[in-house]
Structures are given as structure tokens and as C-alpha cells.
N, CA, C and O of each residue as an XYZ file, in Angstrom:
640
protein
N     102.468    131.169    141.984
C     101.694    132.143    142.511
C     101.256    132.717    140.819
O     100.086    133.099    140.821
N     101.634    132.794    140.035
C     100.716    133.620    138.830
C      99.855    132.560    138.226
O      99.020    133.015    137.445
N      99.842    131.346    138.376
C      98.922    130.537    138.045
C      97.919    130.847    138.717
O      97.039    131.465    138.118
N      97.719    130.530    140.153
C      96.557    131.214    141.160
C      95.760    132.310    140.572
O      94.538    132.211    140.463
N      96.414    133.344    140.193
C      96.017    134.290    139.980
C      95.180    134.464    138.608
O      94.102    135.041    138.464
N      96.043    133.747    137.553
C      95.477    133.484    136.349
C      94.266    132.782    136.208
O      93.531    132.967    135.238
N      93.898    131.638    137.511
C      92.681    130.515    137.672
C      91.637    131.669    137.843
O      90.748    131.879    137.019
N      91.819    132.384    138.965
C      90.971    133.652    139.223
C      89.936    134.316    138.327
O      88.720    134.344    138.139
N      91.387    134.976    137.751
C      91.136    136.110    136.669
C      90.091    135.011    135.667
O      88.885    135.244    135.581
N      90.607    134.050    135.089
C      89.897    133.011    133.970
C      88.638    133.057    134.518
O      87.785    133.609    133.824
N      88.179    132.459    135.973
C      86.888    132.433    136.460
C      86.234    133.498    135.877
O      85.668    133.530    134.784
N      86.384    134.514    136.841
C      86.129    136.112    136.548
C      85.623    136.175    135.300
O      84.430    136.427    135.128
N      86.617    135.916    134.104
C      86.039    136.211    133.024
C      85.227    135.459    132.208
O      84.647    135.822    131.184
N      85.234    134.263    132.801
C      83.894    132.881    132.581
C      82.647    133.354    133.020
O      81.711    133.187    132.239
N      82.435    133.870    134.020
C      81.170    134.492    134.566
C      80.999    135.558    133.647
O      79.954    135.557    132.997
N      81.942    136.603    133.439
C      81.632    137.656    132.635
C      81.007    137.440    131.302
O      80.052    137.999    130.762
N      81.681    136.624    130.972
C      81.083    136.000    129.369
C      79.922    135.249    129.605
O      79.092    135.396    128.707
N      79.601    134.534    130.461
C      78.430    133.772    130.593
C      77.410    134.753    130.832
O      76.315    134.457    130.354
N      77.487    135.921    131.489
C      76.284    137.092    131.784
C      76.113    137.964    130.442
O      75.236    138.822    130.348
N      77.028    137.670    129.404
C      77.266    138.603    128.617
C      76.185    138.008    127.364
O      75.576    138.758    126.600
N      76.099    136.505    127.344
C      75.627    135.603    126.563
C      74.083    135.664    127.253
O      73.140    135.384    126.514
N      73.845    135.985    128.507
C      72.704    135.556    128.953
C      71.616    137.018    128.467
O      70.423    137.054    128.168
N      72.552    137.990    128.553
C      71.938    139.387    128.576
C      71.572    139.181    127.055
O      70.445    139.602    126.790
N      72.177    138.699    126.124
C      72.147    138.775    124.762
C      70.560    137.900    124.805
O      69.574    138.499    124.375
N      70.437    136.711    125.257
C      69.230    136.141    125.454
C      68.042    136.657    125.853
O      66.918    136.359    125.451
N      68.346    137.405    126.624
C      67.050    137.743    127.500
C      66.813    138.998    126.791
O      65.606    139.225    126.711
N      67.662    140.034    126.162
C      67.449    140.986    125.415
C      66.290    140.270    124.333
O      65.106    140.606    124.339
N      66.793    139.352    123.523
C      66.454    138.654    122.427
C      64.857    138.342    122.857
O      63.875    139.042    122.610
N      64.923    136.983    123.627
C      63.775    136.577    123.776
C      62.609    137.208    124.963
O      61.389    137.092    124.844
N      63.291    137.862    126.063
C      62.511    138.615    126.945
C      61.711    140.043    126.429
O      60.540    140.418    126.492
N      62.959    140.630    125.890
C      62.466    141.959    125.143
C      61.908    142.154    124.053
O      61.221    143.080    123.623
N      62.269    141.171    123.618
C      61.582    141.033    122.202
C      62.372    141.610    120.980
O      61.630    141.778    120.012
N      63.483    141.906    120.793
C      64.745    142.463    120.042
C      65.522    141.633    119.251
O      66.621    141.176    119.566
N      64.772    141.403    117.958
C      65.350    140.426    116.966
C      66.870    140.552    116.742
O      67.227    141.727    116.653
N      67.897    139.604    116.623
C      68.862    140.045    116.209
C      69.208    139.796    114.828
O      68.639    138.928    114.167
N      70.305    140.679    114.289
C      70.668    140.597    112.692
C      71.685    139.308    112.710
O      72.095    138.867    113.783
N      72.073    138.720    111.424
C      72.514    137.893    111.365
C      73.966    137.981    112.018
O      74.451    136.980    112.547
N      74.762    139.387    111.967
C      76.127    139.739    112.667
C      76.169    139.543    113.830
O      77.181    139.084    114.359
N      74.770    139.932    114.689
C      74.784    139.631    116.097
C      74.704    138.070    116.526
O      74.944    137.544    117.613
N      74.342    137.594    115.470
C      74.167    135.951    115.808
C      76.044    135.557    115.619
O      76.727    134.805    116.314
N      76.337    136.162    114.752
C      77.868    135.746    114.556
C      78.568    135.753    115.252
O      79.486    134.937    115.332
N      78.317    136.899    116.162
C      79.232    137.762    116.995
C      79.192    136.787    118.624
O      80.064    136.485    119.439
N      77.980    136.582    118.545
C      77.946    135.340    119.750
C      78.963    133.844    119.602
O      79.141    133.089    120.559
N      79.430    133.665    118.522
C      80.276    132.062    118.538
C      81.498    132.506    119.233
O      82.106    131.486    119.558
N      82.160    133.596    119.624
C      83.691    133.931    120.221
C      83.217    133.646    121.467
O      84.028    133.122    122.231
N      81.951    133.884    121.933
C      82.078    133.949    123.423
C      81.386    132.521    123.780
O      81.511    132.227    124.969
N      80.882    131.846    123.212
C      80.499    130.505    123.178
C      81.824    129.783    123.237
O      82.051    129.146    124.265
N      82.905    129.794    122.090
C      84.276    129.497    121.996
C      84.852    129.555    123.062
O      85.516    128.587    123.435
N      84.761    130.575    123.746
C      85.370    131.309    124.711
C      85.322    130.143    126.195
O      86.207    129.593    126.851
N      83.580    130.152    126.272
C      83.737    129.361    127.597
C      84.096    127.788    127.365
O      84.763    127.255    128.252
N      83.793    127.180    126.493
C      84.740    125.864    125.961
C      85.998    125.888    126.390
O      86.470    125.175    127.275
N      86.741    127.000    125.540
C      87.990    126.861    125.996
C      88.696    127.093    127.366
O      89.728    126.511    127.699
N      87.875    128.217    128.298
C      88.026    128.287    129.606
C      87.755    127.216    130.040
O      88.807    126.848    130.564
N      86.715    126.126    130.231
C      86.119    125.202    130.795
C      87.232    123.998    130.573
O      87.445    123.171    131.459
N      87.848    123.985    129.432
C      89.012    123.162    129.161
C      90.408    123.522    130.013
O      91.220    122.669    130.371
N      90.509    124.814    130.238
C      91.603    125.038    131.317
C      91.527    124.446    132.144
O      92.433    123.793    132.662
N      90.247    124.540    132.527
C      89.949    124.278    134.081
C      89.928    122.911    134.404
O      90.225    122.549    135.543
N      89.512    121.870    133.261
C      89.257    120.652    133.676
C      90.455    119.898    133.139
O      90.915    118.993    133.835
N      91.077    120.219    131.817
C      92.204    119.524    130.999
C      93.308    120.576    131.531
O      93.146    121.786    131.374
N      94.737    119.889    132.339
C      95.320    121.147    132.305
C      96.397    121.107    131.530
O      97.318    121.858    131.850
N      96.573    120.185    130.258
C      97.535    120.376    129.333
C      97.336    121.722    128.437
O      96.280    122.345    128.546
N      98.329    122.153    127.578
C      98.311    122.920    126.640
C      97.604    124.231    126.887
O      96.909    124.593    125.937
N      97.618    125.057    127.979
C      97.017    126.338    128.799
C      97.526    127.477    128.121
O      96.998    128.584    128.217
N      98.772    127.186    127.279
C      99.192    128.235    126.939
C      98.747    128.452    125.360
O      98.532    129.570    124.890
N      98.629    127.101    124.540
C      98.396    127.256    123.698
C      96.350    128.147    123.421
O      95.802    128.951    122.667
N      96.029    127.349    124.508
C      94.707    127.729    124.669
C      94.413    129.117    125.094
O      93.223    129.428    125.038
N      95.224    129.989    125.495
C      95.409    131.099    126.172
C      95.401    132.225    124.550
O      94.709    133.191    124.231
N      96.845    131.280    123.664
C      96.679    131.735    122.453
C      95.303    131.760    121.706
O      94.775    132.748    121.196
N      94.873    130.599    121.738
C      93.405    130.685    120.651
C      92.758    131.370    121.316
O      92.147    132.065    120.504
N      92.239    131.879    123.038
C      91.515    132.717    123.071
C      91.646    134.273    122.558
O      90.704    134.914    122.091
N      93.043    134.787    122.738
C      93.593    136.065    122.460
C      93.210    136.089    120.722
O      92.840    137.176    120.279
N      93.281    135.131    119.938
C      93.282    134.980    118.363
C      91.507    135.199    118.605
O      91.014    136.235    118.160
N      90.843    134.450    119.130
C      89.512    134.497    118.883
C      88.492    136.101    119.522
O      87.355    136.441    119.196
N      89.182    136.582    120.214
C      88.664    137.758    120.754
C      89.228    139.044    119.760
O      88.590    140.085    119.604
N      90.532    138.762    119.133
C      91.227    139.472    118.279
C      89.854    139.366    116.819
O      89.289    140.320    116.285
N      89.714    138.236    116.595
C      88.430    138.441    115.581
C      87.514    138.814    115.807
O      86.922    139.596    115.063
N      86.992    138.328    117.083
C      85.444    139.099    117.618
C      85.586    140.764    117.542
O      84.705    141.342    116.905
N      86.664    141.586    118.166
C      86.992    142.940    118.300
C      86.702    143.391    116.412
O      86.064    144.387    116.071
N      87.270    142.504    115.535
C      87.440    143.035    114.263
C      85.807    142.767    113.708
O      85.303    143.719    113.112
N      85.024    141.606    113.865
C      83.699    141.486    113.735
C      82.697    142.225    114.539
O      81.534    141.991    114.211
N      82.860    143.023    115.470
C      82.091    144.029    116.004
C      82.745    145.072    115.703
O      82.089    146.020    116.135
N      83.756    145.470    115.158
C      84.316    146.762    114.481
C      83.492    146.968    113.440
O      82.900    148.034    113.271
N      83.375    145.720    112.482
C      82.851    145.783    111.354
C      81.298    145.890    111.279
O      80.806    146.533    110.351
N      80.420    145.231    112.304
C      79.270    145.388    112.565
C      79.063    146.832    113.102
O      78.101    147.443    112.637
N      79.877    147.477    114.058
C      79.790    149.022    114.136
C      79.784    149.724    113.095
O      78.992    150.657    112.962
N      80.609    149.412    112.245
C      80.980    150.467    111.271
C      79.839    150.399    110.017
O      79.876    151.302    109.181
N      78.641    149.129    109.868
C      78.044    149.295    109.216
C      76.821    150.117    109.862
O      76.174    150.933    109.205
N      76.572    149.825    111.200
C      75.733    150.604    111.687
C      75.643    152.538    111.602
O      74.703    153.333    111.581
N      77.439    152.705    111.567
C      77.543    153.771    111.352
C      77.682    154.723    109.577
O      78.024    155.853    109.230
N      77.180    153.434    108.855
C      77.464    153.731    107.464
C      78.668    153.960    107.014
O      78.794    154.659    106.008
N      79.870    153.383    107.712
C      81.249    153.470    107.472
C      81.516    152.190    106.298
O      82.119    152.516    105.275
N      81.130    150.951    106.431
C      81.082    149.814    105.679
C      79.462    149.646    104.961
O      78.418    150.179    105.335
N      79.573    149.203    104.418
C      77.787    148.602    103.234
C      77.650    147.124    103.898
O      78.489    146.364    104.380
N      76.676    147.061    103.776
C      75.673    145.750    104.097
C      76.778    144.717    103.347
O      77.029    144.902    102.156
N      77.232    143.952    103.867
C      77.109    142.219    103.097
C      76.205    141.416    102.781
O      75.113    141.601    103.319
N      76.357    140.176    101.739
C      75.446    139.279    102.002
C      74.962    138.680    103.084
O      74.083    137.818    103.076
N      75.525    139.121    104.043
C      75.521    137.921    105.410
C      74.344    138.808    106.094
O      73.571    138.287    106.899
N      74.247    140.235    105.714
C      73.354    140.894    106.368
C      71.698    141.181    105.556
O      70.557    141.212    106.016
N      72.196    141.339    104.318
C      71.126    141.606    103.474
C      70.378    140.597    102.712
O      71.056    139.765    102.109
N      68.888    140.514    102.620
C      68.291    139.611    102.057
C      68.894    139.256    100.601
O      69.607    140.066    100.008
N      68.547    137.933    100.038
C      68.849    137.861     98.714
C      68.631    138.618     97.600
O      67.921    139.566     97.934
N      68.899    138.661     96.431
C      68.264    139.484     95.472
C      66.868    138.959     94.660
O      66.737    137.973     93.934
N      66.016    139.839     95.000
C      64.753    139.417     94.648
C      64.268    139.626     93.277
O      63.218    139.119     92.882
N      65.040    140.384     92.531
C      65.004    140.562     91.216
C      65.040    139.483     90.088
O      64.714    139.657     88.914
N      65.452    138.455     90.607
C      65.285    137.302     89.560
C      64.274    136.641     89.592
O      63.500    136.682     90.549
N      64.024    135.626     88.147
C      63.010    135.217     88.335
C      62.403    134.328     88.900
O      62.859    133.209     88.666
N      61.329    134.376     89.728
C      60.878    133.900     91.031
C      59.430    133.666     90.671
O      58.853    134.563     90.056
N      58.754    132.520     90.996
C      57.529    132.447     91.074
C      56.656    132.953     92.191
O      57.176    133.112     93.296
N      55.367    133.225     92.011
C      54.699    133.826     93.208
C      54.954    133.585     94.372
O      55.380    134.451     95.137
N      54.711    132.208     94.758
C      54.840    131.381     95.670
C      56.430    131.629     96.683
O      56.557    131.626     97.907
N      57.332    131.801     95.743
C      58.860    131.712     95.859
C      59.021    133.242     96.494
O      59.731    133.573     97.444
N      58.324    133.905     95.846
C      58.585    135.394     96.038
C      57.941    135.749     97.561
O      58.577    136.408     98.383
N      56.578    135.214     97.820
C      56.376    135.511     99.030
C      56.594    134.899     99.966
O      56.204    135.369    101.035
N      57.456    133.324     99.963
C      57.893    133.054    101.255
C      59.682    133.627    101.227
O      60.423    133.192    102.107
N      60.172    134.480    100.297
C      61.650    135.197    100.658
C      61.094    136.404    101.379
O      61.704    136.842    102.354
N      59.888    137.014    100.932
C      59.353    138.119    102.039
C      58.925    137.980    103.198
O      58.822    138.905    104.004
N      58.572    136.589    103.448
C      58.162    136.266    104.863
C      59.244    135.936    105.468
O      58.941    135.648    106.625
N      60.388    135.822    105.288
C      61.596    135.684    105.882
C      62.111    136.585    106.958
O      62.959    136.248    107.785
N      61.450    137.934    106.875
C      61.653    139.102    107.633
C      63.266    138.803    108.435
O      63.497    138.478    109.599
N      64.178    139.054    107.329
C      65.554    139.328    107.667
C      66.075    140.654    108.283
O      66.031    141.613    107.512
N      66.575    140.897    109.564
C      66.983    142.101    110.110
C      68.033    142.603    109.536
O      68.917    141.826    109.175
N      68.185    144.102    109.307
C      69.127    144.777    108.686
C      69.995    144.688    109.639
O      69.456    144.543    110.736
N      71.644    144.729    109.668
C      72.210    144.984    110.381
C      72.928    146.465    110.630
O      73.908    146.760    111.314
N      72.043    147.288    109.793
C      72.682    148.700    110.300
C      71.353    149.179    111.074
O      71.421    150.344    111.466
N      70.415    148.644    111.303
C      69.294    148.698    112.165
C      69.583    148.524    113.777
O      69.484    147.394    114.256
N      69.912    149.553    114.552
C      69.988    149.519    115.957
C      68.501    149.555    116.623
O      67.810    150.572    116.684
N      68.171    148.424    117.054
C      66.857    148.660    117.721
C      67.060    148.340    119.219
O      66.042    147.962    119.798
N      68.167    148.422    119.936
C      68.747    148.063    121.040
C      69.972    148.577    121.717
O      71.092    148.148    121.440
N      69.670    149.819    122.912
C      71.094    150.603    123.087
C      71.057    150.241    124.284
O      70.047    149.685    124.717
N      72.345    150.518    125.221
C      72.495    150.679    126.662
C      73.528    152.118    126.508
O      74.494    152.469    125.830
N      72.855    152.547    127.339
C      73.676    153.771    127.717
C      73.875    154.661    126.304
O      74.697    155.565    126.452
N      73.433    154.600    125.307
C      73.433    155.462    123.862
C      74.325    154.111    122.972
O      74.289    154.089    121.741
N      74.947    153.246    123.615
C      75.586    152.784    122.900
C      74.828    151.298    122.189
O      73.909    150.658    122.702
N      75.353    151.074    121.198
C      74.490    149.564    120.504
C      75.389    148.746    120.872
O      76.535    149.032    121.216
N      74.742    147.355    120.793
C      75.236    146.519    121.524
C      76.429    145.597    120.644
O      77.001    144.610    121.107
N      76.669    146.219    119.159
C      77.960    146.009    118.496
C      79.069    146.924    119.089
O      80.258    146.628    119.206
N      78.511    147.998    119.416
C      80.079    148.914    119.879
C      80.382    148.122    121.276
O      81.539    147.994    121.676
N      79.342    147.639    121.938
C      79.624    147.208    123.458
C      81.002    145.983    122.909
O      82.218    146.023    123.101
N      80.150    145.002    122.198
C      80.642    144.082    121.774
C      82.275    144.219    121.637
O      83.145    143.583    122.233
N      82.433    145.497    120.429
C      83.586    145.509    120.345
C      84.688    146.416    121.643
O      85.889    146.663    121.540
N      84.083    146.630    122.385
C      85.001    147.226    123.521
C      85.168    146.191    124.211
O      86.376    146.042    124.397
N      84.419    145.194    124.810
C      84.588    144.312    125.564
C      85.354    143.144    124.788
O      86.000    142.376    125.502
N      85.359    142.863    123.061
C      86.368    142.088    122.650
C      87.662    142.457    122.632
O      88.534    141.593    122.544
N      88.000    143.905    122.720
C      89.203    144.699    122.831
C      89.587    144.196    123.975
O      90.637    143.562    124.082
N      88.813    144.411    124.914
C      89.316    144.422    126.458
C      89.919    142.766    126.844
O      91.042    142.474    127.254
N      88.960    142.005    126.605
C      88.861    140.505    126.436
C      90.231    139.980    125.965
O      90.847    139.147    126.630
N      90.778    140.572    124.598
C      91.800    139.973    123.581
C      93.012    140.514    124.320
O      93.960    139.730    124.309
N      93.283    142.019    125.161
C      94.372    142.582    125.684
C      94.124    141.480    126.844
O      94.930    140.587    126.584
N      93.525    141.183    127.790
C      93.792    140.354    128.756
C      94.058    139.037    128.347
O      94.798    138.541    129.197
N      93.769    138.104    127.309
C      94.199    136.963    127.175
C      95.830    136.898    126.547
O      96.612    135.948    126.590
N      96.011    138.161    126.001
C      97.756    138.541    125.085
C      98.221    138.330    126.637
O      98.822    137.289    126.902
N      97.994    139.171    127.555
C      98.823    139.486    128.439
C      99.266    138.238    129.798
O     100.164    138.055    130.621
N      97.853    137.549    129.310
C      97.643    136.244    130.286
C      98.991    135.348    129.538
O     100.016    134.974    130.107
N      98.673    135.186    128.339
C      99.676    134.483    127.149
C     101.105    134.818    127.639
O     101.827    133.967    128.158
N     101.435    135.976    127.466
C     102.756    136.673    127.442
C     103.508    136.241    128.774
O     104.717    136.013    128.757
N     102.622    136.120    130.109
C     103.019    136.134    131.066
C     102.853    134.440    131.575
O     103.533    134.130    132.553
N     102.339    133.801    131.206
C     102.065    132.405    131.321
C     103.674    131.826    131.651
O     104.604    132.083    130.888
N     103.781    131.304    132.452
C     104.827    130.454    133.056
C     106.089    131.420    133.856
O     107.117    130.917    134.308
N     105.743    132.965    133.918
C     106.735    134.068    134.168
C     106.476    133.857    135.974
O     105.398    133.699    136.547
N     107.628    133.910    136.476
C     107.595    134.337    138.153
C     107.494    135.247    138.528
O     107.486    135.416    139.747
């Protein structure tokens, strides 16, 4: 009985995660809001989770280990999302992943122009909000919820 419920929940989570990724691409490509590097990194756990959930549906072995990996994936996603939210709020400073390279070194004119044309998006600039929340804060909330769900599924796995 528990396995049936878990598969239904996993299918709903798979749809939810797919909608999150589709929304991110719609915001980027249709609405024209360019993501920063951390925003792009924050998509990786969602892609990975689609593969892992698909693995549970297709390959029936190692389901409990896969649930553990999904739990860890979203714990890491929560940390990454919170870090990004902290950068937006000024709690943390931007890392090299967010900022452009140091332009004070010895560069030729053409190298300097090429670096300036790269147009790196800052991680602390929020260009898109939903109900007043930045996408980094929404990602943090979703990642915490998904990690809690996967931890619960992992601990309940095999119980009657």
C-alpha cells in the first residue's frame, strides 16, 4: 500500500518539478529575464531529480538509495538557494561564480572589450518577482519542502 502512495506522490512531484523548470525557461526566454550564474546552478538539482525519479519508475532496484540521493540533492539545493537569497539580501557577498573577473590586470584593448561585452548578470540583482518573492527565495522554500518530502519517503520506505 505504501509503495502505491509513494509512486503517486513521486509522479506529482515529477510534474511539479517539470513545471518549475518550464517556468524558469519561460521567464528566461519568453519574458526576457536573464538568469545569473547561481540561478543556472540552481536548476541542476531539478534536472537531476527528474532523472532520478524517472529511474525509480523505469528501474525498480535501489529505490531507497535513490530516495536518499534525492533527499541529499534537495538539501544541497536548499543551501544553494538560501545562499543566493542571502546574496540578494546583502547577508553574503558575491562569490567568483557571480561576479565578473578582475579587470584590473594587464589586458589588451581587445581583451578588455571582450570581457566587457560578456555582460555578466549579478546574483544580487533581482529582475523578476512572484508575489513579491524573488525566484531564489521561492527555490529555497520549494527545495526545503522537497527535501522534507524525500526524507519522509526515505524513512518510511518499506514500512507497512
